[in-house]
N, C-alpha and C positions, 0 to 999 in steps of 0.2 A: 553496316556496323549498329548497332546498340550497345549506347555509352549510360552506364547506371548516370543519372541526373544529381547532382551536386546537392544533397544538403542547402536549401533554405535558409532554414532556421540560423547558416553557420556565422551569416554576412548581420543578421537581426541584431536591436536592437534589446537591450534583456537578454539575449543566447546567455553570454556568460551570466551573468550575473540569477539564472533562470537556474545555469547548470549548481553554478555552487552551490544556490540556496538547498537545488535535488538534492543534491550527494551531500548537506549538510543533513537534509533532515534523514533519509535514510543513514545514514553512519549513527545516526541521533535516533532508529526505531531498531538498530539494527541495539545498542548497549544496552537500550531496553532491555530490550526481548534475552540478553545475559544475564542482566542484573533478575526478569525476573529465572530465568533460571537457575541460578545464586541462590534465588532465595525459597524455593523445590517449590516456581509455582508456577511454570512453563519443563514441561518434558525437554531433561536431559540426549534425548535423542534425535531435537525439534532445530536443526538447522540454523542459524538466525537469519542470516546474511541473507536465505528465503522468506524463509518471514514476512524477514520488513518487505524483501521486493510481492511477496502478493499481497501482505495487506497494502503495499502502496499502491500497488494496478487499482484496483478494487474501489482506493479513492479517483486514482486519475482517471477509470473506466470512466464512475457515475460522472464525474465532473465536464467529460463529452461525450456524457449520453444525457444531462442537462443543457450547457452551452451548444449542441448541434440542433438535437431535437428538441430542444425544455421537453426533454424528460423529464416530468415532477415528480419519479418515481423515485427519480434515477438513486438517489440518495437514502432515501429506505431500506432501496433492495441496498447497497454498496457493508450500509452499516449492518442489516443481517449476516454477509455474507461474513462478515468483519466477526461477527458477533459468533455465530458456528466457522472459522477459521483460528480464533484464539483458542477456542471453549475442543478445539479438536488438541489444541500443544495441550493445554492447559492442564496439572494433575488431578488436582481440583473442577469437576466439572461444573461447565455454566450452568444452574438455573433451567431449562425448558421450560419457566413461566414467562420470562420477560419480555414485553409488550415490547418490543423490535419490530 
C-alpha cells in the first residue's frame, strides 16, 4: 500500500521560522497591493491574495533555479515576469521601454 511521505521539512531546524517569515512576507505583499488599490494604482478587479501569491512564486522559482541549476538568468527572468504581472494589474500601464 502506498503511503504519502511525511514532510521532512516539518522537523527541520528553522522550518517554523521560515514558515513564519514567508507568511509575514505574503501578508505584507497582500497589504501593499491593497494599499495600491486604495490609491487607484492597481485595478479593483485584482485579487490581492492572488497577485501576492504570483509575485512570491516568481521569486521562489528564481531562487530554486539559481540554487539547483546555477541558472544566473533566473533573477532577470523573474524581474521581467514580475514587471509584466504588475503592469497587467496596474491602472497606469508600465512603460515598455524599461530595460528589464
